[in-house]
C-alpha positions in Angstrom: 158.3 82.1 72.0 160.3 83.7 69.5 160.2 87.3 67.9 158.3 87.7 64.6 160.2 85.6 61.7 160.9 88.8 59.6 162.3 90.9 62.5 165.3 92.9 61.3 164.3 92.4 57.6 164.0 95.9 55.7 162.3 95.7 52.5 161.8 99.0 50.4 158.4 99.2 48.7 158.2 101.1 45.8 155.1 99.3 44.9 151.2 101.0 44.6 147.4 99.9 43.7 147.1 96.2 44.8 149.2 93.3 43.9 152.5 95.2 45.3 151.2 96.6 48.3 149.8 93.2 49.0 152.8 91.0 49.0 154.9 93.7 51.2 152.1 93.7 53.8 152.2 90.0 54.3 156.0 90.6 54.9 154.8 93.4 57.2 152.4 90.8 58.9 155.4 88.7 59.7 157.4 91.5 61.0 159.5 93.1 58.4 160.2 97.0 58.6 158.6 98.3 55.2 159.2 101.7 54.1 156.8 102.4 51.3 158.3 104.7 48.7 155.4 107.2 47.4 155.0 110.2 44.9 154.2 113.2 46.7 150.4 112.7 45.6 150.3 109.5 46.7 149.9 106.0 46.0 146.5 105.8 43.6 144.7 103.5 46.2 144.6 106.5 48.9 142.3 108.4 46.6 139.8 105.5 45.8 136.6 105.5 47.6 135.5 104.2 49.9 137.4 107.0 51.9 137.5 106.9 55.5 139.5 110.1 56.9 140.4 111.3 53.3 142.4 108.0 52.8 140.8 105.2 50.6 139.7 102.0 52.7 141.6 99.6 49.8 144.9 101.9 51.1 143.9 101.3 54.0 143.7 97.6 54.5 146.6 96.9 52.1 149.2 99.0 53.7 148.9 98.0 57.1 151.8 98.3 59.3 154.1 100.3 57.1 156.1 102.9 57.1 156.0 106.1 54.4 158.5 108.5 52.9 156.9 110.5 49.6 159.6 111.6 47.4 159.7 112.8 44.1 161.7 110.2 42.0 161.9 112.6 38.8 164.5 114.5 40.8 168.1 112.9 40.7 168.0 113.8 44.4 165.0 111.4 45.1 166.4 108.9 42.9 169.5 108.8 45.2 167.8 108.9 48.3 166.1 105.7 47.0 169.6 103.9 46.2 170.9 104.8 49.5 167.8 103.3 51.4 168.3 100.1 49.0 171.9 99.6 50.3 170.8 98.6 53.8 167.8 96.8 52.7 167.3 93.3 52.4 164.6 93.2 50.0 163.0 95.6 47.4 159.7 95.3 45.8 158.6 97.3 42.6 155.8 96.9 40.1 156.7 99.4 37.5 156.6 98.0 33.9 159.7 96.2 32.8 162.7 98.7 31.8 161.2 101.6 34.2 163.7 100.9 37.3 166.6 100.8 35.1 165.8 103.8 33.2 165.8 105.3 36.6 168.8 103.8 37.8 167.8 101.7 40.0 167.5 98.5 38.5 168.7 95.1 40.0 172.3 95.3 38.2 172.9 99.0 39.6 171.7 98.4 43.3 173.1 95.1 43.5 176.6 96.6 42.9 176.3 98.2 46.4 174.3 95.5 47.9 175.3 92.4 46.5 172.8 90.8 48.7 169.6 92.2 47.5 166.8 90.3 46.4 164.5 92.5 44.0 161.2 91.6 43.7 159.5 92.8 40.2 156.0 91.9 39.7 154.6 93.1 36.4 152.1 91.8 33.9 153.6 89.8 31.8 157.2 89.5 33.1 160.7 90.6 32.0 160.9 88.6 29.0 157.7 88.4 27.3 156.0 89.3 24.0 153.6 91.0 26.1 155.5 92.9 28.5 155.0 96.5 27.2 151.3 95.6 27.8 149.5 97.8 30.0 148.5 95.2 33.0 145.6 95.4 35.1 143.8 92.5 36.9 140.8 93.1 34.2 143.4 92.1 31.1 145.0 89.5 33.2 142.0 87.5 33.7 141.0 87.9 30.2 144.1 87.2 28.5 145.0 84.1 30.6 141.0 82.2 30.1 140.4 82.3 33.7 137.4 85.0 32.3 136.5 82.7 29.7 135.9 80.3 32.5 133.8 82.0 34.8 130.4 82.6 34.4 126.9 81.0 32.9 127.2 78.5 30.0 125.2 81.1 27.8 126.2 84.2 29.3 129.3 86.3 28.6 133.0 85.5 30.1 132.9 87.2 33.4 135.3 89.0 35.7 135.4 87.6 39.5 134.4 89.8 42.7 137.8 90.3 43.6 141.1 91.4 41.7 142.7 87.6 42.1 145.0 88.1 39.8 146.3 90.7 41.7 145.9 88.7 44.8 147.7 86.1 43.5 150.5 88.0 42.3 151.0 89.3 45.7 150.7 86.2 47.6 153.3 84.3 44.7 155.7 87.4 45.1 155.6 87.3 48.9 156.3 83.8 49.0 159.0 84.3 46.3 160.6 86.7 48.5 160.5 84.8 51.0 162.6 82.0 49.2 164.9 84.0 48.0 165.6 85.0 51.3 166.5 81.5 52.4 168.6 80.9 49.3 170.7 84.0 50.4 171.2 82.2 53.9 173.1 79.8 51.7 174.7 81.7 49.1 175.4 85.3 51.0 173.9 86.7 47.6 170.9 88.3 46.7 168.8 87.9 43.3 166.3 89.2 40.9 163.0 87.7 41.3 160.8 88.2 38.4 156.5 87.9 39.1 154.2 87.9 36.1 150.9 88.2 36.8 149.8 86.6 33.7 151.8 83.4 35.1 150.3 83.6 38.6 147.1 83.5 37.6 147.7 81.0 34.8 148.8 78.8 37.9 145.2 79.4 39.7 143.4 77.0 36.6 144.2 73.5 37.8 140.7 72.2 36.6 141.0 74.3 33.6 144.2 72.8 32.5 143.6 69.0 33.8 140.4 69.5 31.0 142.3 71.1 28.4 145.8 68.3 28.8 144.0 65.4 29.9 140.5 65.4 29.0 138.7 64.8 25.3 136.7 68.2 25.1 137.8 71.7 26.2 136.8 73.4 29.3 133.8 75.6 29.0 131.7 77.8 31.4 129.3 75.9 33.7 128.2 78.7 35.9 127.7 77.7 39.7 129.0 74.5 39.7 132.4 72.7 40.0 133.7 71.8 36.1 134.7 68.2 37.1 132.3 67.0 39.6 128.7 66.8 40.4 126.5 67.5 42.9 129.4 70.6 43.5 127.7 73.9 43.4 124.9 76.1 44.3 121.1 75.0 44.5 117.7 76.6 45.4 115.7 76.3 48.3 112.3 77.7 49.1 113.6 80.9 50.6 117.3 81.4 48.9 120.4 79.2 47.8 122.8 77.0 49.6 125.6 74.8 48.6 126.6 71.3 48.2 129.8 70.1 47.9 130.0 66.3 47.2 132.7 64.5 45.2 132.9 60.7 46.5 130.3 57.9 46.2 130.0 58.0 50.0 129.1 61.4 50.3 126.5 61.3 47.2 124.8 58.0 49.1 124.6 60.2 52.6 123.1 63.1 50.0 120.3 60.4 48.8 119.2 59.5 51.8 119.1 63.1 53.0 116.9 63.9 50.2 115.1 60.4 50.9 115.7 59.0 47.8 118.3 56.4 48.3 118.2 54.8 44.7 119.5 57.5 43.4 122.9 56.3 44.4 122.5 52.9 42.2 120.5 54.9 39.2 123.3 54.6 36.5 122.8 58.1 35.8 124.1 59.2 38.8 126.4 55.8 39.9 129.6 57.6 39.3 131.4 61.0 39.5 131.6 61.3 35.6 128.0 59.8 35.4 126.7 62.8 37.7 128.8 65.3 35.9 127.2 64.3 32.4 124.0 64.0 33.8 124.2 67.2 35.8 121.1 68.9 34.7 118.9 66.1 35.5 120.5 64.9 38.7 120.1 69.3 39.7 116.4 68.9 39.3 116.0 66.0 41.6 118.1 67.9 44.4 115.9 71.1 43.4 112.3 69.3 43.6 113.6 68.2 47.3 115.1 71.1 48.5 112.6 74.0 46.8 109.9 72.9 49.1 112.2 73.3 52.3 113.7 76.2 53.7 117.6 76.7 53.5 117.9 76.3 57.1 115.9 72.9 57.0 117.8 71.8 54.2 120.8 72.5 56.0 120.1 70.7 59.1 119.0 67.6 57.2 122.3 67.5 55.5 124.0 67.9 58.5 122.6 65.2 60.5 123.1 63.3 57.4 127.0 64.4 57.2 126.8 65.7 53.8 129.4 68.9 52.9 127.2 71.5 52.7 126.7 75.3 53.7 124.7 78.4 53.7 125.2 81.6 51.6 126.5 84.4 53.4 126.9 88.5 52.2 130.2 89.6 53.0 128.6 91.5 55.9 127.1 88.0 57.4 130.9 86.8 57.3 132.5 89.6 59.1 130.0 89.4 61.7 130.1 85.9 61.9 131.7 83.6 65.0 134.6 82.6 62.4 135.5 85.4 62.0 135.8 86.7 65.2 137.5 83.5 66.6 140.3 83.5 63.9 140.7 87.4 65.0 140.4 88.2 61.0 140.1 91.9 61.4 142.0 93.1 64.9 140.9 96.8 65.8 144.2 98.8 65.6 144.6 102.5 67.2 145.3 105.2 64.4 147.3 108.1 65.4 144.8 110.6 65.7 143.3 108.6 68.9 140.7 106.4 66.7 140.4 102.7 66.2 140.0 100.9 63.0 139.6 97.4 61.7 142.5 96.0 59.5 143.4 92.7 57.6 146.1 90.6 58.9 147.8 87.3 57.6 145.2 84.7 57.9 148.3 82.1 59.4 148.7 81.1 63.0 152.0 79.8 63.9 152.7 78.1 67.2 156.2 78.8 67.5 156.4 82.3 66.3 154.8 85.6 67.7 152.6 87.3 65.7 153.8 90.7 64.6 151.8 93.7 65.7 149.2 95.0 63.1 149.1 98.7 63.1 147.2 101.0 60.8 148.4 102.1 57.4 150.8 105.2 57.3 149.9 108.5 56.5 151.4 110.4 53.2 155.0 110.8 54.0 154.6 110.2 57.7 157.8 108.5 58.1 159.7 110.5 55.9 162.0 112.9 58.0 162.8 110.4 60.6 163.9 107.7 58.3 166.0 110.1 56.3 167.7 111.3 59.7 168.0 107.6 61.4 168.8 105.6 58.3 170.7 108.1 56.4 172.0 110.1 58.7 171.1 113.5 57.1 170.9 116.4 59.2 167.8 118.2 59.7 168.8 121.5 57.8 169.2 118.9 54.9 165.9 117.3 55.4 164.2 120.8 55.4 165.7 122.0 52.0 164.4 118.3 50.5 161.0 119.7 51.7 161.4 123.3 50.4 162.7 122.0 46.8 159.7 119.4 46.8 161.7 116.7 46.8 160.3 115.2 50.3 156.7 115.6 50.8 156.3 117.5 54.6 154.9 115.0 56.4 155.4 117.8 59.3 152.7 119.9 58.1 150.0 117.0 58.0 148.7 114.7 60.2 151.3 111.6 61.1 148.9 109.5 60.5 145.9 108.8 58.5 
């Protein structure tokens, strides 16, 4: 076994809210040292309910394993400290609007002048070169403008946003992937680079079914509700006491489904003899399936489908999934100690490697908790200078607050 793969890699994190913090949390999960630069008021997510010990739950989950330095970036000295920290960093991640980092003297060109190996990952709504680059970008806006929202919801209902911030999460995932790709490239060239990650582009890449219909089909994609837009039966169905899912995509699976229903002849019915025909006749097929399952409890339906090897599942609530055997077996919410002596459960990156150690998962940092130590050890600032930074309001005084949330 080896050390976590990003051991020794330093990440300067100037992100806030969701997409950026998700990216840098994934890097921390792989062993990188992530230094989060916050304003003295802290990341917005520190204050968004639900709160635990005064800190937002979203912040606690998305900033695990990081260190916090709280600086006033409106001050020349605060920006100078960031420039100094960037000189010894491998990756910088930020999610300001395009041009903001340049206006602060912290753009890629300025920072690469003293650290040519720096990888600067910029996450924004529409990218650095875009006709919409100046628009404010929230997950909801991106879902609406990519067409993603128009594909989500019931056919006779309004366009619907997803239950999670999928544009933010997709962007954070792509950004972490891009940072690692740039790190590999640096190993060959010795040089860093600027990485432009647009939330719009990332979510656009999460629509292969819709794009397949648009580019290669004969009709435009439309909302289809709780079913797959290209196949059938593939979606949510009703039973006597609730709902369940069926995921059938090929003739063998459909034949097994008809046997489970006690209607094997349906496999030869011209309306259902191919995936395309089943898709076109989905309403009739759904009525037949629910005429069978609607008389049975969900558990009985799923048992019948399991015996016939038909892909199907119950529909769990989130608390049921958290308490279930899969989450426990895969240790998806490990318990970690907090500096206050408590224990909390946090998210962790879900991939398992056979020849890499997992990085220890740690709780999210208290606001500015690591500032004095990082300025002393990384920049060599003496205690009296750090004290002056605190007195001048440039550095948040973490020594007078709890060290960890």
